[in-house]
N, C-alpha and C positions, 0 to 999 in steps of 0.2 A: 245295268240292259238301257239301248239305246232305241229311241223313240224312231220306228220307222216312216218314211214319206207317203203318204197313202195315194200319190204318183206314181210312184218307182219301186216302193219298197227301200231305197237307201236309209242313210243316214240322216237324221235331220240336226241338222248346227244350231248354235246355242240361239238365231236372231229368231228360228224358227220359220227357217228357208231352208231345204234339200240340199247337202252336200255334193249330190251327181246328179239331180235334173235343175235346181236352184229355186222350186216348184214352192208356194208361203203355203204354210201348214194352217189348215179351219182352226184356227181362236186355238194355237200353238202359245201355253202356259195362260192363256188369256183369264183365268181364276182360280187359282190354288188358295188350298182351305188347310189349316196345320194346328195339330195341338198335342197334347202331352199330358202325363200322368199327372205333374204337380198343380194344374188345371191355367194354365198356359193355352192360345189360342191364339193363330195368326191368320188375315186375308189378304192376300192382295189380286187387282183386279187388273186387268188394262185399261180401263177405263171405257168414254163414249164416243172419245175423237184418235185416238193414238193408235197406228198398225200395227205395237208389239208392244206387249209387257216389258217396260226394260228396268224396273224395280225387281228388288229378291228379297229373301228372307231366310234365317232360318233358325229356326226353336229347337229347344234341346233340353233334355234332365242330367245334370250331370250330380247328382247327390253330396249333400243336400242344396244345392246352387239349381236356380232355372236359368238356363243361356239363349237372349235372344239376340239376333243380329239382324238390321233393315239397312238395305243399299238402294239408292236411286240414282241409277246414272242420269249419266248429261245427253241430254236428247242432241246436242251442236257435236259430242264427241263421237269415233266412231265407234261400230259394237258393243254402246253404254251398258245395253243389256248383259253381255259377256263379264266386263269389268263387275257389276254387281252381281251376279252371282259365284264369284270369282270371290271378293272379298270378303262376302257373308258365308259364303262354303270356310272359307280361311282362315277366318277371326273366331267363328264356332266351335272350331274342332280344336285352336289352339288358347281358346277360354277353356273349355273342357279341361283339354290335358293340365293347362297350368293353374285350375282350379281343383280339382284332384292330387294337385300332388300338391295339396296347400302355400300355392301362392298367392300374398296378399292381393285384395282385390283391385288395388289400385295398377301392381306391377304387374298382374296379370289382364287389367285392359288397355295396359299399355302397350305390351307387347304383341298384345293382338289387333295392333292396331296399324302398328310395324309392321308387320305379317302382310298383313293385308293389302298397305300401301306398296309392298315388293312383290307382291303376288299380280297387283292389277299394274304396276309402272312392267313389270316385264312381258303385259301382253302388246306394248308398243310401244314407238318413239316421241323423245317429246315435240315430234311433228307431226307423229301419227299416233296420239295416247286415248285409248278407251280411256273414261275418265268416268266416275259416279261418288258422290256422299257415301257418308259413313254414321253410322249410330248402335254401339253394343248396349244393352240393360243385363244384366246380373240380379238375379236375386234370392236371399239368401238369410241364414235365423235370424244374422244383427241388422239386416240393411237391404235398402235397393243404390245400384252405384250405376252409370250411365257413362259414356264417353263418346264422340260426336268429332267429327269433321265435316263441313259443310251445312247443312242445313235443315236433315228431318230432325227431327224434335222427339222430346220426352218428358211426358209430364208425368204430375204424382198427382192421383187424385183422391184422399182419404175420406176416411165412412166420414166422419165428422172433421169441419177444419176448411180452407179455403182450399180451393185445386190451385196447384203449383206449375208452372211451366219452366222444368229442368235443365233447358240448355238454353244459348244464346246465338240465331244463325251467323255464321261465315258468309256474312254479304256485306259487299260494297256501295255505293251509289247504284240506285235505280234496283237493289236488292241482287246485282248482280252477284254470282258465286264472288269469294278473295279465296277458297280454299276447298280441295277437292282430292281424291283417289286418284294418282295419274302420274303418266311420265312424267307430263307435265306443271305438276301442283307445285307451286311455290315451300309447302311444308307438309309431314307425315305426324307432328308432333298434337295427338288427340285433345281436347279439352277430357277433365273430368271430372266426375261430381257422387257425392255421395250421399243421403239421406238415413234418416235412422227414425222410422218413424215410432210411433208412443200409438196408433192406431191403425187399424185395418185399411186400404186400400186397393186401389186400384193403378198399375207401373202403366202405359203408355207409350209404346214407339209409334212413331208413324214417317210415312212423306212427306212432300208438298202437295203432294196431290189430293192428302184429305186434311190438313190444315188452315190451307188456303179458304177451308170453306166454313174453318170454327177457327172465329177472330182471338180467343183467347182459352184459356185454361177452365171456366167456367161452363163453357161451353160444350168445350170434349163430357163434363160432368152429367149434361142432361142426355146424351147418349148411351150412359151407363146402364146396362140390361140386369138381368136375371141370373146371368153366366156370362164369362168371360168368351162362348162359342157366340151367345145372342151379341153381346157388346159387339165383337169386329162384324159379327155380319150388320148392325146396323150405322155402325161410324162408315164402313166402305157405301151402303147402300144410301146415306145422307151425301156422300162428296155424290153419287149416285146420280142421288133427285135435281142436286143444283147445276147438275148439267155434264160430271165426270172427263173434264174438260184435259187429265194426266194421268197417269197413271196411279193408282191408290193402292198404301199399305198401310194395313195396319191391325198393332201387334200389343196384346191385353198380358200382361199377369200380376195373378192377384200378389196381396200379400196382408197375410203369411200364405202361402203355397197348400193347400188340400193336403199336404204332404208333414210340411211341416207345424200345420197346425193340429195336424192330428196327433203328430211327435211328440210336441208342447202338452195335449192331452192325457198322450198316456207316462211321458214326467209328472206330470202333474199330481197325475192318480199313484203314482209307482212313488212316490216322498207323500202318499196321503197314508198311504198303508205302513210306510219307513215309520212314522210318526207316531198314527195307531200301536205299533209293534212296541 
C-alpha cells in the first residue's frame, strides 16, 4: 500500500517527497519501531539535524531464527535512503529463505550480502551510485552470527562477563568509509563473525548515529533495560539527548530469544519426564 501525499494525494517516493507534486511529507519515516515474537525489537529515528531518515532496518522471525538487518545510507551519495531500504529488504528476505532451507548461517549471510549488493548496485551507475553501509545479524539456538560491510556495528552484551564489539569498521584515513554497498563500491564480500555464548545476553546492531555517542561496548551495556523494547528506546533517546546529529538506528536481539528459551525448557521437562518413566 502506497503512502498518500498530504498535499495532492499522490504517491510518496522513498525519499519522502511526492512523485507528482514534489511536496515534502511531514516527518516521513521520522520514527519507526519494530518488534517480533522472539523478543527482538528495533527503532530508527531521523535524529535532530537531518532532513530525511536514510537509515533502514528489517526484523523478522524465521523459526527458529531471528533475523535483523540495519543499513545506513551514505549521505554524500544520491538517494541514500533508497539504497538502505533496498538493501535491508533484500537481505532479510534472502536470509529467511536460506535459513528456512537449512543453509549454513555463514553461507546464508554471504549470499544475502551479495544479493543486497546487487540490488543496490542496480539503482545507479559508478558515476551516480546510491550507497549504504550494511550489517546483518542472525540468532539461533546455537549462537549468533553477524556480517557487515561499512561502519555499522554489532555488539554482544552478556548477562555475565565483558561486553564485546563484534565488528571492525571498514574505514581508512580520517574515518572515511573504505567499503560500502553501491555501484561504485570497491568490494561486496562481507566480513562474517560468529559467537556461541555460554550465558544469556543481548545482541545489538546499530548505525554510527548511535555508536558515536557510546564509545565502547561497556557504554552500550549501561543502556540495557528490562526489555528489548525499552532498551532500543533508551539507546535512541541517549543519542538524541547527545545532539542527534545523524539518523539513529538501534536493534536488540535477546539470546536466547523468548521462543528459544521456552522450547529449551519444554525439551528439558520432557527429558525429565522420560527419565522418571
